[in-house]
C-alpha positions in Angstrom: 141.7 55.2 112.6 145.2 55.7 113.9 146.7 53.6 111.1 144.9 55.6 108.4 146.2 58.8 110.0 149.8 57.6 110.0 149.5 56.4 106.4 147.8 59.4 105.0 150.6 61.5 106.4 153.1 59.5 104.4 151.4 59.6 101.0 149.3 62.6 100.0 148.2 63.8 96.7 151.6 64.8 95.4 152.1 64.9 91.7 155.1 64.4 89.6 158.2 62.4 89.2 159.9 61.4 92.4 163.1 62.2 93.6 164.3 62.4 97.1 165.3 65.8 98.4 168.9 65.2 98.5 168.8 63.3 95.3 168.9 64.8 91.8 167.1 61.7 90.7 163.8 62.3 88.9 161.6 59.4 89.2 163.1 56.8 87.1 163.7 53.4 85.9 167.3 52.8 86.1 168.9 49.8 84.3 172.4 48.8 84.1 175.5 49.3 86.2 176.9 52.8 86.3 179.4 52.4 83.5 182.2 54.3 81.8 181.5 52.6 78.5 180.1 55.2 76.1 177.6 53.0 74.3 177.1 49.9 76.4 174.9 49.2 79.4 175.2 46.1 81.5 172.7 43.7 83.2 169.7 45.8 84.3 170.0 47.0 87.8 167.8 50.0 87.8 165.3 51.8 85.9 167.8 54.2 84.5 169.8 52.0 82.2 169.5 49.7 79.3 170.2 46.0 79.1 171.3 46.1 75.4 174.2 47.9 73.7 173.3 50.9 71.8 174.6 51.8 68.3 177.7 54.0 68.3 178.8 57.1 66.5 178.6 57.0 62.7 180.3 60.2 61.7 183.9 60.2 60.4 186.4 62.2 62.3 186.7 64.7 59.5 182.9 65.3 59.6 183.1 65.9 63.3 185.9 68.4 62.9 183.8 70.4 60.5 180.7 70.0 62.7 182.4 71.3 65.8 184.2 74.2 64.2 181.6 76.7 65.4 181.9 75.3 68.9 185.7 75.8 69.0 185.3 79.2 67.5 182.9 80.2 70.3 185.3 78.7 72.8 188.1 80.9 71.5 185.9 84.0 71.5 185.0 83.5 75.1 188.7 83.0 76.1 189.8 86.0 74.1 187.0 88.5 74.6 184.9 87.7 77.7 185.2 90.5 80.2 186.0 88.4 83.3 189.2 86.4 82.8 190.3 83.8 83.4 187.2 81.7 82.6 186.7 78.3 84.2 187.3 75.7 81.5 185.8 72.9 83.6 182.5 74.9 84.0 182.5 75.7 80.3 182.9 72.0 79.5 180.1 71.0 81.9 177.9 73.7 80.5 178.5 72.5 77.0 177.4 69.0 78.0 174.3 70.3 79.7 173.4 72.3 76.6 173.9 69.4 74.3 171.6 67.1 76.4 169.0 69.8 76.9 168.8 70.2 73.1 167.3 66.7 73.0 164.2 68.1 74.7 163.9 65.1 77.0 163.5 65.9 80.7 164.9 62.5 81.6 168.2 62.9 79.6 170.6 65.1 81.6 174.1 65.8 82.9 175.1 65.7 86.5 178.4 67.1 87.8 180.3 64.9 90.3 178.7 66.4 93.4 175.2 66.2 91.9 175.8 62.6 90.9 176.9 61.7 94.4 173.8 63.3 95.8 171.6 61.5 93.3 172.8 58.1 94.4 172.7 58.6 98.1 168.9 58.0 98.5 168.8 54.7 96.8 171.8 53.6 98.9 169.9 54.5 102.0 170.9 57.8 103.6 171.9 61.4 103.0 171.8 64.8 104.7 168.9 67.1 103.9 165.3 67.8 104.7 163.6 64.5 103.8 161.1 64.9 101.0 160.2 63.5 97.6 160.5 66.2 94.9 160.1 66.8 91.2 163.0 68.7 89.7 161.7 68.6 86.1 159.4 71.6 86.1 159.8 75.4 86.1 160.2 75.2 89.9 161.3 72.4 92.2 158.0 71.0 93.5 157.4 68.9 96.6 155.8 65.6 95.9 155.5 64.5 99.5 157.5 64.9 102.7 158.9 61.6 104.1 157.1 60.4 107.2 158.6 61.9 110.4 161.1 64.0 108.4 162.2 67.6 109.0 160.2 68.5 105.9 157.0 67.0 107.4 157.6 68.5 110.8 158.1 72.0 109.3 154.9 71.7 107.4 155.9 71.2 103.7 153.1 69.9 101.7 152.7 68.1 98.3 152.4 70.6 95.5 154.5 73.3 97.3 156.7 75.0 94.7 160.1 76.3 95.9 160.5 79.8 94.5 163.4 80.9 96.7 166.1 79.3 99.0 167.6 81.3 101.8 166.1 84.4 100.2 167.7 83.8 96.8 165.2 83.7 93.9 165.1 80.3 92.2 163.1 81.5 89.1 164.6 80.0 86.0 167.1 77.9 88.0 167.5 74.3 87.1 165.8 72.0 89.6 168.9 70.1 90.3 170.7 73.2 91.2 167.9 74.2 93.5 168.2 70.8 95.1 171.8 71.4 95.8 171.0 74.6 97.7 168.5 72.7 99.8 170.9 70.0 100.8 173.4 70.6 103.5 175.0 69.4 106.7 172.8 68.0 109.4 172.0 70.6 112.1 172.0 73.6 109.7 168.9 75.5 108.7 167.5 76.2 105.3 164.7 78.7 104.5 162.4 77.7 101.7 160.1 80.2 100.2 157.2 78.2 98.7 154.2 79.0 96.6 151.2 77.0 97.8 148.4 77.6 95.4 149.1 81.3 95.1 149.9 81.8 98.8 153.6 82.5 99.4 155.3 81.7 102.7 158.7 81.1 104.2 159.4 77.7 105.9 162.5 77.2 108.0 163.7 73.6 108.1 166.6 72.1 110.1 168.4 69.6 108.1 169.1 66.1 109.5 170.8 62.9 108.4 168.0 61.2 106.5 167.8 57.4 106.5 165.7 56.7 103.4 163.0 54.1 104.2 162.4 51.5 101.5 159.6 49.3 102.9 157.3 49.6 105.9 154.5 47.3 107.0 151.9 46.5 109.6 148.7 44.6 110.3 145.5 46.7 109.9 142.2 46.0 111.5 140.0 43.2 109.9 143.1 41.0 109.5 144.5 42.9 106.5 148.2 43.2 105.9 149.6 46.5 104.7 153.0 47.2 103.0 154.1 50.6 101.8 156.9 50.6 99.2 158.7 53.9 99.2 161.4 53.4 96.7 163.1 50.8 94.5 166.6 50.9 96.0 169.5 48.5 96.7 167.9 47.1 99.9 164.3 47.0 98.7 164.1 43.3 97.7 165.6 42.1 101.0 163.4 44.4 103.1 160.3 43.5 101.1 160.8 39.8 101.5 161.5 40.2 105.2 158.3 42.2 105.7 156.2 39.8 103.7 157.5 36.9 105.8 156.7 38.7 109.0 153.2 39.7 108.0 152.2 36.4 106.2 153.0 34.5 109.4 149.9 36.2 110.8 147.8 34.6 108.1 146.1 37.8 106.8 143.0 37.6 104.7 144.4 40.1 102.2 147.3 42.4 101.4 147.4 46.1 100.5 150.5 47.2 98.6 150.9 51.0 98.8 152.8 52.5 95.8 151.5 56.0 96.2 154.2 58.7 95.6 156.7 56.0 94.8 158.8 57.5 92.0 160.7 54.4 91.1 164.4 53.4 91.1 166.3 50.4 89.9 164.8 48.3 87.1 166.2 45.1 88.5 164.5 45.8 91.8 161.2 46.4 90.0 161.4 42.9 88.5 162.2 41.6 91.9 159.3 43.3 93.5 156.7 42.3 90.9 158.0 38.7 91.1 156.9 38.6 94.8 153.3 38.9 93.5 153.3 37.2 90.1 154.7 33.7 89.9 155.5 33.4 86.1 155.3 35.1 82.8 156.5 38.3 81.2 156.2 41.3 83.5 157.7 44.0 81.2 158.9 44.6 77.7 161.8 47.0 76.8 161.7 48.5 73.3 164.6 50.3 71.7 164.6 52.9 68.9 165.9 50.5 66.3 163.1 48.0 66.9 164.9 45.6 69.2 163.0 44.3 72.2 163.9 42.6 75.5 161.4 40.9 77.7 161.7 40.5 81.5 160.0 37.6 83.2 159.0 36.9 86.7 161.8 35.3 88.7 159.7 32.7 90.5 159.5 31.8 94.2 157.5 34.8 95.1 156.1 35.0 98.7 152.7 36.6 97.9 151.5 35.1 94.6 148.2 33.9 96.0 146.9 36.2 98.7 144.1 38.6 97.7 145.8 41.9 96.7 144.9 45.5 96.3 147.5 48.1 95.0 147.2 51.8 95.9 148.4 54.2 93.3 148.2 57.9 92.6 149.8 60.7 90.5 153.1 60.2 92.2 153.3 56.5 91.3 155.9 56.5 88.6 158.3 54.4 86.6 159.4 51.2 88.6 156.3 51.4 90.7 154.2 51.6 87.4 156.0 48.4 86.2 154.8 46.7 89.3 151.3 48.1 89.2 151.0 47.5 85.4 152.0 43.9 85.6 149.6 43.2 88.5 146.8 44.9 86.6 147.5 43.1 83.3 147.5 39.7 84.9 144.4 40.4 87.0 146.5 39.6 90.0 145.1 42.4 92.1 142.9 45.5 92.0 144.4 49.0 91.5 142.8 51.7 93.6 143.4 55.4 93.6 144.1 57.9 90.8 145.9 57.7 87.5 149.6 57.2 87.8 152.3 59.5 86.6 153.1 57.9 83.2 156.9 57.4 83.2 157.5 54.8 80.6 161.0 55.4 79.5 164.3 53.8 80.5 167.5 55.7 81.2 171.1 54.6 81.3 173.6 56.3 83.7 177.0 56.5 82.2 180.0 57.7 84.3 182.3 60.1 82.5 186.0 59.7 82.7 188.2 61.3 85.4 185.3 61.7 87.8 183.7 64.3 85.6 180.2 63.4 86.5 177.7 61.4 84.6 175.1 61.6 81.8 171.7 60.1 82.0 170.4 59.1 78.6 166.9 57.8 77.6 167.6 54.6 75.7 164.3 52.8 75.5 160.6 52.7 76.3 159.0 50.0 78.4 155.6 48.3 78.0 153.3 46.4 80.3 152.8 42.6 79.8 149.8 43.4 77.6 152.1 45.8 75.6 150.5 48.9 76.9 152.5 52.1 76.4 152.0 54.2 79.5 154.5 57.0 78.8 152.8 60.4 79.5 149.5 58.4 79.9 149.8 56.5 83.1 147.8 53.6 84.5 144.1 54.0 85.1 143.0 52.4 88.4 140.4 49.7 88.4 138.6 51.7 91.2 139.1 55.5 91.1 139.2 57.1 94.5 140.4 60.6 95.1 142.3 61.8 98.2 141.6 65.5 98.6 143.3 68.3 100.5 140.4 68.2 102.9 141.0 64.5 103.5 144.6 65.2 104.1 143.9 67.9 106.6 141.4 65.7 108.5 143.7 62.7 108.6 141.4 60.6 106.4 142.5 58.1 103.8 139.6 57.1 101.6 141.8 55.3 99.2 143.1 53.0 102.0 139.5 52.6 103.3 138.4 51.5 99.8 141.2 49.0 99.6 140.2 47.5 103.0 136.5 47.3 101.9 137.5 45.5 98.7 139.5 42.9 100.5 136.6 42.4 103.0 134.4 41.7 100.0 132.4 44.8 100.3 131.9 47.5 97.7 134.4 50.4 98.0 
């Protein structure tokens, strides 16, 4: 059907974390304000920050002086002996921060320079200039999760799973995904040529960048009197947009509701709690556990608009972090049926901390989160109640068997 064709074009079988092209944001749960305090995070606002202060530094200054002696020795060697002088002290400083965080061997703990940090926040705020796609920057190559509906990326033919191996003819082998992303972004009206590896087939794709308005929520009435809402990210405007869409659709007295979380890589933690509270009226919807054993619980806020209507939630490999919080709580409470494929498995919480003097920001993993039944989903994911694959052949033919199964369930038929 036409609805299924439009929907399948917006979801696909993409795999990975999610970040918007134009954002250096790997799917995440952000909590807390962006703060300049080195060890404190504020009230949760996104799935990248913590709600509880973390322990501070324990070393005495004299111990640190001794510890960092090799660093300063290396610094002096570079300044005295490196062939190309003068060296850029700012770049050296940023490189040192990057190296320190990479040594933690956590793909979700990282450093962003000021430009990258600005780009990372643009998508959750609503718009940026680029090609319009969800991407994974954590692997060996930047990988397309899914092009946004009606975006330059979709129109040019980018597909989920495409690995970007070159940008404008420049080899991206071994280049950090965030830096690749920076090359892809650019002013609206300019072209970028992506060389992608699609299952062993290499091709060049030219894309004209545009100003991208990042959608948060879309919705429509399907046949058989079923309401459909697709949640694309957990940003600043998501709660307001979701409630508006729910009010509009519920006025039509639908027999059931489909919540599509496929290829939704997450966003703000506070928004995740807001979203799940629209479907669950009370109780704990998530636990946050810290390394020292402390635990914080998050409860449904009440006054949800869709706490009684029959519900099916669509998930896949690109459903990550904040969207897994929503899906996990709905599954644990038996509030709805999960349909699709196993979710990504992003069960950690990051805190964004702004560095002084506009020097960028560091993102640090500070906690793990658990579902209401205390399930740990990190690197495991959520197993759907009804497993339905969406194949490349389905995609090419404009079919969406996952959506079809959701409709059949709400009609009372077997999927």
